[in-house]
N, C-alpha and C positions, 0 to 999 in steps of 0.2 A: 504494499499499501505506498502512495508517494505521500509526501506532507507537503501541503501548500499552506503558506504563511499570508494573513491580511498586512496591510503595512504595518497596522497596531499593535498586531500580533507580533510579528517581526521584530518593532521597537519595543516589545514587553520582553521577547526572549533576549535581545540585546543588554537591557537593564539588568538581566539576573546574571550576566557574565562575573558581574563585580560580587556574586554571594556564591562560592562554590557548593555550598549544603543546598540550596533550593535550587540552582542550576543541575545539580545530581539528580533531586528528585524530581525536577521537570523531565528532564531526559528521559529519567525511568519511565513516568508515568506516560510519556511521548510513544515510547516501545511498547508498552503495555495495550496503549489505545490504536497502534499499528496491529496488534496481533487478536487482540476480543476488545473491540471500540464500545461496546457498550453494558460491560459487566468488567470485573474489578476494583483494584485500589482507588481510593479517592471517592467513594462513594459516586458513581456515574448518574446523572440525574440528565432527563429530558426536560428541556426549558420550556416554557409557555407562552403565551400571547404575542409578543411582536417577535419573541425570541422561539417560537416555535420551529422545529427541527434541527437547533442546535442542543449541544450535550454539553453538562459542566462536570468536573471533577475537581476536588478539593486538593489543593497544592499546601495549604495550611489554612487556619482559621481565618485569614483576613483576603487570602488569594485561592482564585479559581482557575484553570484553562476551559476555557469555551471553544466547543469544537463542533463540527458536523463532518458526518460523512456522506460523499456523493457517488456515484458508478455502480458498477457489480463487478463480482471477481477480483480478475486480475487489474482491471481498470478502475478500481476504486482509488479517492483520495479523501485522505483526513484534511481538512480547511481549518486551521487555528486562527481563530478569532481574536481572541486575547489570552493572556496569562498573567496578568496580574489584577489585585481588587476582585470586585464582584460582576455581576452579570451584565456588562456592556459591550455590546458588539462592536 
């Protein structure tokens, strides 16, 4: 599964480069999302209303990763919209 970043998502990822512990957690969760997008670590939950179709996982008490999966089979893509703070796309 390929990973696609929104501009904000990539900016958030670059922010975490200064925090090795959080960066390691984020990278582990991204690996897990690529294998099992809707179950596993971080309490995956589908978002509602204007964020319908997107999912959230906990990185910490304060921070979440927001993503969605599109495509099928080998053509699946995980799009990461944010990985800092709460539910904003």
